[in-house]
C-alpha positions as CSV (number, residue, x, y, z in Angstrom):
1,M,-4.7,23.4,-6.1
2,T,-2.0,20.8,-5.6
3,L,-1.9,18.5,-2.6
4,L,0.5,16.0,-1.2
5,D,-0.6,12.4,-2.0
6,I,-0.7,11.5,1.8
7,E,-1.7,7.9,1.1
8,L,1.4,7.2,-1.0
9,V,3.6,9.2,1.3
10,Q,2.4,7.4,4.4
11,Q,2.9,4.1,2.7
12,R,6.5,4.9,1.9
13,I,7.1,6.2,5.4
14,D,5.9,3.0,6.9
15,E,7.8,0.8,4.3
16,K,11.0,2.6,5.3
17,G,10.2,2.7,9.0
18,L,10.8,6.5,9.2
19,R,9.5,8.9,11.8
20,K,7.4,11.9,10.8
21,D,9.2,14.2,13.3
22,W,12.6,13.1,11.6
23,I,11.3,13.8,8.2
24,I,9.8,17.2,9.2
25,N,13.3,18.2,10.6
26,Q,15.1,17.0,7.4
27,I,12.8,18.9,5.1
28,G,13.2,22.0,7.1
29,L,9.7,22.8,8.1
30,K,8.3,23.8,11.5
31,K,6.5,21.0,13.3
32,T,3.1,22.5,12.7
33,A,3.6,23.1,9.0
34,G,5.3,19.7,8.7
35,H,2.5,17.8,10.4
36,M,-0.2,19.6,8.3
37,M,1.8,18.6,5.2
38,L,2.2,15.0,6.2
39,R,-1.4,14.6,7.7
40,D,-3.5,16.8,5.6
41,G,-1.5,17.1,2.4
42,L,-1.4,20.9,2.7
43,L,1.8,22.4,1.2
44,P,3.6,25.6,2.3
45,K,2.3,28.8,0.6
46,D,5.7,30.1,-0.1
47,P,6.8,28.8,-3.6
48,S,10.4,28.4,-2.8
49,R,9.8,26.8,0.6
50,K,7.2,24.4,-1.0
51,E,9.6,23.4,-3.8
52,E,12.5,22.8,-1.5
53,A,10.4,20.7,1.0
54,L,8.9,18.6,-1.8
55,K,12.4,18.0,-3.3
56,K,13.7,16.9,0.1
57,L,10.7,14.7,0.9
58,A,10.7,13.0,-2.5
59,S,14.4,12.3,-2.1
60,I,13.9,10.8,1.4
61,L,11.1,8.6,0.1
62,G,13.0,7.6,-3.1
63,L,10.4,9.1,-5.4
64,E,10.2,11.9,-7.8
65,V,8.3,15.1,-6.9
66,P,5.4,14.6,-9.4
67,Q,4.8,11.0,-7.9
68,I,4.0,12.6,-4.5
69,L,1.6,15.2,-5.6
70,L,-2.1,15.1,-6.4
71,T,-3.4,17.5,-8.9
72,P,-7.0,18.4,-9.9
73,G,-8.2,15.9,-12.4
74,R,-5.8,13.2,-11.3
75,P,-7.6,10.3,-9.6
76,S,-6.3,9.3,-6.2
77,R,-4.8,5.9,-5.5
78,R,-7.6,4.9,-3.2
79,T,-9.0,1.5,-3.5
80,A,-12.2,0.0,-2.2
């Protein structure tokens, strides 16, 4: 199961001074789904919606899609 790297995403949101509600509106998700994505890392189930949301989010943050995803076996960026 692939999840959003919420630590990296939150760091970039803070660096750019963006608001989560604005981002959710820009990526085209409903508020509940958008907040679950940005808070918990849960991605939309619909493959086309997920792909589109990830592309838009990565573009807003100035990153590539693979950079904002956590996949099984890939360590998180957490530090002590």
